[in-house]
N, C-alpha and C positions, 0 to 999 in steps of 0.2 A: 456598436453594442453586439450585434450578431457575430461579428468577428471575434470578439472577446469570449463570447459564449462557445463558439466553435473551438477556440484555442483551449478553453477550460475542459471541454468534452474530450479533446484529444489528449491532454495531459492526464485526465482521469482514466481514460481507456489504457494509456500506456502503463500507468501505475497498476491498474487491475491486471493487465497482461503479465507484468513482472511478478506481481505477488502470486498469481496463479501458477506461473512457471516454477517458482521457488517451492511452492507448496506441493507441486506434483513431482518434484525432483526426488528420485529414490535416495540420494545422498543426504537430503535434509533431515535432521533429527526429528523424531516423531512429535515431540512437545512443540517444536517450532511449527511443524506442519499443521497441527491442531489450531495453534494461535492464528496462523495465517488464514486457514480455511474459515475460521470464525470472522476474522477481519474482512475478508473478501465478501462474505455474506452481509456483514454490516454496511460495507461500502455500496453494495448493490441495492440496499434497502432504499425506500423513497420517503421515509418519515421526515427527514431533514433536508435542507438544501445541500447542494453539492459541496459548497465551501465548508459547511459544518461538518459533513461526513469526512472531508479531507482533513480537516483540523483534528478530528477525533482519531483518525487513522494515523496521522503523524505522531500523536501522543502515544498510541499503542505500539507503533513501530519503534519508538524511542525506547520503550520498556523492553520489547522483544530483543532489540539489538544489544542490550546490556547483558544478555545471557552469556556466561563465560564459556559454555560448551559449544557455542555456535561457530561453525567453520568461518574463516575469514572471508572466503568468497561469497558465502551467503550474506554476511554482514554488508559487504560492499554492494551487492545486488539490492538489498533492502534499502540502502541509502539512496540508490538511484530512484527507487519508488518514492521515497520521501521527497527527493528533489522534484520529481514530477508533481506530487501532491502539493508541494509548496508553491507551485506556479498558479495554482487555482485561486482566483480572486473573483468576488462578485461586487 
């Protein structure tokens, strides 16, 4: 049980780090930076369980990655964050 919780925390931290890096990258479009900054703030909130926050973030990231103006390298990086969030289970 504790091992799964530690694994969830590691996946969560990896996703947060990835999202923060993309949001702070100067080549990321401003509208995507804003969305990612809001998403990171929501992920750091403590209102819901980690798995609920991860599921909400995956849904929002799916919408964000549909932006036709998004550079392909940003989209791929965001998919990595989605993959990390999908590993979180409670």
